[in-house]
A tleap script that builds the chain and sets N, CA, C and O, in Angstrom:
source leaprc.protein.ff14SB
mol = sequence {
  NMET SER ALA SER GLY SER ALA PRO GLY SER
  ALA ALA THR GLY SER ASN ASN ARG ILE THR
  VAL ILE ASP ALA LEU ARG GLY THR ALA LEU
  VAL GLY LEU PHE LEU LEU HIE THR ILE GLU
  HIE PHE ASP PHE LEU SER ASP ALA ALA VAL
  PRO ARG LEU CGLY
}
set mol.1.N position { -11.546 68.954 -88.283 }
set mol.1.CA position { -10.223 68.608 -87.804 }
set mol.1.C position { -9.368 69.855 -87.691 }
set mol.1.O position { -9.558 70.835 -88.412 }
set mol.2.N position { -8.442 69.792 -86.788 }
set mol.2.CA position { -7.534 70.911 -86.644 }
set mol.2.C position { -6.355 70.744 -87.591 }
set mol.2.O position { -6.262 69.754 -88.316 }
set mol.3.N position { -5.467 71.713 -87.577 }
set mol.3.CA position { -4.333 71.698 -88.502 }
set mol.3.C position { -3.363 70.550 -88.212 }
set mol.3.O position { -2.629 70.123 -89.104 }
set mol.4.N position { -3.353 70.047 -86.976 }
set mol.4.CA position { -2.422 68.974 -86.633 }
set mol.4.C position { -2.937 67.606 -87.072 }
set mol.4.O position { -2.199 66.626 -86.983 }
set mol.5.N position { -4.179 67.509 -87.543 }
set mol.5.CA position { -4.713 66.240 -88.032 }
set mol.5.C position { -5.495 65.457 -87.009 }
set mol.5.O position { -5.955 64.355 -87.309 }
set mol.6.N position { -5.662 65.982 -85.815 }
set mol.6.CA position { -6.436 65.275 -84.805 }
set mol.6.C position { -7.722 66.045 -84.528 }
set mol.6.O position { -7.821 67.242 -84.799 }
set mol.7.N position { -8.685 65.345 -83.992 }
set mol.7.CA position { -9.966 65.967 -83.697 }
set mol.7.C position { -9.808 66.942 -82.535 }
set mol.7.O position { -8.975 66.728 -81.654 }
set mol.8.N position { -10.600 68.011 -82.528 }
set mol.8.CA position { -10.520 68.959 -81.412 }
set mol.8.C position { -10.917 68.287 -80.100 }
set mol.8.O position { -11.873 67.513 -80.053 }
set mol.9.N position { -10.189 68.583 -79.059 }
set mol.9.CA position { -10.489 68.024 -77.753 }
set mol.9.C position { -9.870 66.660 -77.513 }
set mol.9.O position { -10.037 66.106 -76.427 }
set mol.10.N position { -9.168 66.099 -78.475 }
set mol.10.CA position { -8.548 64.793 -78.263 }
set mol.10.C position { -7.249 64.954 -77.497 }
set mol.10.O position { -6.691 66.049 -77.413 }
set mol.11.N position { -6.776 63.853 -76.942 }
set mol.11.CA position { -5.548 63.887 -76.140 }
set mol.11.C position { -4.339 63.692 -77.033 }
set mol.11.O position { -3.683 62.651 -76.984 }
set mol.12.N position { -4.045 64.689 -77.846 }
set mol.12.CA position { -2.927 64.598 -78.773 }
set mol.12.C position { -1.679 65.266 -78.223 }
set mol.12.O position { -0.687 65.390 -78.942 }
set mol.13.N position { -1.701 65.701 -76.965 }
set mol.13.CA position { -0.570 66.429 -76.397 }
set mol.13.C position { 0.456 65.506 -75.782 }
set mol.13.O position { 1.488 65.990 -75.317 }
set mol.14.N position { 0.235 64.212 -75.753 }
set mol.14.CA position { 1.191 63.275 -75.175 }
set mol.14.C position { 0.546 62.429 -74.100 }
set mol.14.O position { -0.677 62.382 -73.976 }
set mol.15.N position { 1.379 61.765 -73.329 }
set mol.15.CA position { 0.863 60.847 -72.320 }
set mol.15.C position { 0.591 61.533 -70.986 }
set mol.15.O position { 0.277 60.851 -70.010 }
set mol.16.N position { 0.698 62.843 -70.911 }
set mol.16.CA position { 0.442 63.551 -69.660 }
set mol.16.C position { -1.027 63.558 -69.294 }
set mol.16.O position { -1.367 63.775 -68.131 }
set mol.17.N position { -1.914 63.325 -70.263 }
set mol.17.CA position { -3.346 63.359 -69.997 }
set mol.17.C position { -3.907 62.009 -69.569 }
set mol.17.O position { -5.113 61.890 -69.355 }
set mol.18.N position { -3.070 61.000 -69.440 }
set mol.18.CA position { -3.552 59.669 -69.067 }
set mol.18.C position { -3.948 59.649 -67.606 }
set mol.18.O position { -3.368 60.359 -66.784 }
set mol.19.N position { -4.932 58.837 -67.289 }
set mol.19.CA position { -5.391 58.708 -65.907 }
set mol.19.C position { -4.634 57.542 -65.277 }
set mol.19.O position { -4.787 56.397 -65.703 }
set mol.20.N position { -3.832 57.827 -64.278 }
set mol.20.CA position { -2.952 56.827 -63.680 }
set mol.20.C position { -3.738 55.707 -63.012 }
set mol.20.O position { -3.321 54.550 -63.057 }
set mol.21.N position { -4.862 56.032 -62.397 }
set mol.21.CA position { -5.659 55.022 -61.712 }
set mol.21.C position { -6.195 54.000 -62.712 }
set mol.21.O position { -6.198 52.802 -62.432 }
set mol.22.N position { -6.644 54.463 -63.865 }
set mol.22.CA position { -7.158 53.559 -64.896 }
set mol.22.C position { -6.039 52.657 -65.399 }
set mol.22.O position { -6.255 51.463 -65.610 }
set mol.23.N position { -4.847 53.213 -65.593 }
set mol.23.CA position { -3.712 52.404 -66.029 }
set mol.23.C position { -3.360 51.345 -64.988 }
set mol.23.O position { -3.037 50.211 -65.342 }
set mol.24.N position { -3.421 51.707 -63.712 }
set mol.24.CA position { -3.132 50.745 -62.645 }
set mol.24.C position { -4.182 49.636 -62.619 }
set mol.24.O position { -3.838 48.470 -62.426 }
set mol.25.N position { -5.448 49.978 -62.810 }
set mol.25.CA position { -6.502 48.959 -62.847 }
set mol.25.C position { -6.328 48.029 -64.040 }
set mol.25.O position { -6.530 46.821 -63.922 }
set mol.26.N position { -5.957 48.583 -65.180 }
set mol.26.CA position { -5.713 47.741 -66.357 }
set mol.26.C position { -4.556 46.779 -66.105 }
set mol.26.O position { -4.636 45.601 -66.454 }
set mol.27.N position { -3.495 47.274 -65.508 }
set mol.27.CA position { -2.348 46.419 -65.207 }
set mol.27.C position { -2.710 45.313 -64.232 }
set mol.27.O position { -2.289 44.168 -64.403 }
set mol.28.N position { -3.489 45.647 -63.209 }
set mol.28.CA position { -3.924 44.649 -62.242 }
set mol.28.C position { -4.801 43.593 -62.907 }
set mol.28.O position { -4.675 42.405 -62.611 }
set mol.29.N position { -5.681 44.018 -63.798 }
set mol.29.CA position { -6.537 43.068 -64.509 }
set mol.29.C position { -5.711 42.144 -65.400 }
set mol.29.O position { -5.992 40.948 -65.475 }
set mol.30.N position { -4.704 42.680 -66.069 }
set mol.30.CA position { -3.852 41.839 -66.920 }
set mol.30.C position { -3.064 40.824 -66.099 }
set mol.30.O position { -2.923 39.672 -66.509 }
set mol.31.N position { -2.552 41.238 -64.947 }
set mol.31.CA position { -1.827 40.308 -64.088 }
set mol.31.C position { -2.770 39.225 -63.581 }
set mol.31.O position { -2.392 38.054 -63.524 }
set mol.32.N position { -3.986 39.598 -63.215 }
set mol.32.CA position { -4.969 38.616 -62.763 }
set mol.32.C position { -5.321 37.606 -63.843 }
set mol.32.O position { -5.416 36.409 -63.573 }
set mol.33.N position { -5.513 38.086 -65.065 }
set mol.33.CA position { -5.800 37.171 -66.168 }
set mol.33.C position { -4.626 36.234 -66.432 }
set mol.33.O position { -4.815 35.044 -66.680 }
set mol.34.N position { -3.421 36.776 -66.376 }
set mol.34.CA position { -2.242 35.946 -66.591 }
set mol.34.C position { -2.116 34.870 -65.516 }
set mol.34.O position { -1.837 33.713 -65.829 }
set mol.35.N position { -2.320 35.244 -64.251 }
set mol.35.CA position { -2.230 34.274 -63.172 }
set mol.35.C position { -3.311 33.205 -63.278 }
set mol.35.O position { -3.038 32.024 -63.064 }
set mol.36.N position { -4.526 33.604 -63.604 }
set mol.36.CA position { -5.611 32.638 -63.750 }
set mol.36.C position { -5.322 31.671 -64.885 }
set mol.36.O position { -5.541 30.468 -64.747 }
set mol.37.N position { -4.831 32.187 -66.007 }
set mol.37.CA position { -4.487 31.321 -67.138 }
set mol.37.C position { -3.381 30.345 -66.754 }
set mol.37.O position { -3.443 29.164 -67.097 }
set mol.38.N position { -2.364 30.840 -66.040 }
set mol.38.CA position { -1.250 29.983 -65.645 }
set mol.38.C position { -1.716 28.885 -64.696 }
set mol.38.O position { -1.320 27.729 -64.844 }
set mol.39.N position { -2.550 29.236 -63.726 }
set mol.39.CA position { -3.057 28.247 -62.768 }
set mol.39.C position { -3.881 27.179 -63.488 }
set mol.39.O position { -3.727 25.989 -63.214 }
set mol.40.N position { -4.744 27.593 -64.398 }
set mol.40.CA position { -5.582 26.630 -65.101 }
set mol.40.C position { -4.790 25.825 -66.126 }
set mol.40.O position { -5.037 24.630 -66.290 }
set mol.41.N position { -3.851 26.455 -66.813 }
set mol.41.CA position { -3.096 25.761 -67.857 }
set mol.41.C position { -2.192 24.678 -67.273 }
set mol.41.O position { -2.129 23.568 -67.801 }
set mol.42.N position { -1.499 24.998 -66.193 }
set mol.42.CA position { -0.577 24.039 -65.596 }
set mol.42.C position { -1.228 23.217 -64.497 }
set mol.42.O position { -0.554 22.419 -63.846 }
set mol.43.N position { -2.519 23.393 -64.277 }
set mol.43.CA position { -3.323 22.584 -63.346 }
set mol.43.C position { -2.725 22.579 -61.941 }
set mol.43.O position { -2.561 21.522 -61.331 }
set mol.44.N position { -2.401 23.774 -61.435 }
set mol.44.CA position { -1.823 23.889 -60.106 }
set mol.44.C position { -2.812 23.535 -58.999 }
set mol.44.O position { -2.387 23.192 -57.896 }
set mol.45.N position { -4.092 23.605 -59.254 }
set mol.45.CA position { -5.091 23.373 -58.210 }
set mol.45.C position { -5.749 22.005 -58.328 }
set mol.45.O position { -6.886 21.827 -57.891 }
set mol.46.N position { -5.057 21.051 -58.905 }
set mol.46.CA position { -5.637 19.705 -59.017 }
set mol.46.C position { -5.563 19.005 -57.668 }
set mol.46.O position { -4.869 19.470 -56.765 }
set mol.47.N position { -6.267 17.901 -57.527 }
set mol.47.CA position { -6.263 17.158 -56.266 }
set mol.47.C position { -4.891 16.563 -55.970 }
set mol.47.O position { -4.521 16.421 -54.805 }
set mol.48.N position { -4.130 16.212 -57.007 }
set mol.48.CA position { -2.802 15.637 -56.802 }
set mol.48.C position { -1.817 16.681 -56.277 }
set mol.48.O position { -0.858 16.326 -55.591 }
set mol.49.N position { -2.029 17.939 -56.581 }
set mol.49.CA position { -1.097 18.985 -56.165 }
set mol.49.C position { -1.362 19.484 -54.749 }
set mol.49.O position { -0.504 20.136 -54.153 }
set mol.50.N position { -2.549 19.184 -54.202 }
set mol.50.CA position { -2.922 19.679 -52.876 }
set mol.50.C position { -2.712 18.560 -51.871 }
set mol.50.O position { -3.362 17.519 -51.969 }
set mol.51.N position { -1.804 18.752 -50.893 }
set mol.51.CA position { -1.587 17.699 -49.895 }
set mol.51.C position { -2.780 17.578 -48.944 }
set mol.51.O position { -3.391 18.581 -48.577 }
set mol.52.N position { -3.092 16.392 -48.564 }
set mol.52.CA position { -4.197 16.130 -47.619 }
set mol.52.C position { -3.652 16.057 -46.199 }
set mol.52.O position { -2.551 15.557 -45.968 }
set mol.53.N position { -4.418 16.550 -45.274 }
set mol.53.CA position { -3.974 16.555 -43.867 }
set mol.53.C position { -4.735 15.522 -43.054 }
set mol.53.O position { -5.399 15.877 -42.080 }
set mol.54.N position { -4.660 14.318 -43.411 }
set mol.54.CA position { -5.302 13.358 -42.529 }
set mol.54.C position { -6.048 12.313 -43.162 }
set mol.54.O position { -6.620 11.463 -42.479 }
savepdb mol mol.pdb
quit
């Protein structure tokens, strides 16, 4: 360990070393999970909620 208490080569310098694309993918995945849970929990896709055309 170094004198600062972190392992050598670790990202202890702050959030500047974060990969923005990975963060965006994580955010998109969380929004997708939230939407899927909401649709299934409140049963938005049931037969009663979908109007029939004919």
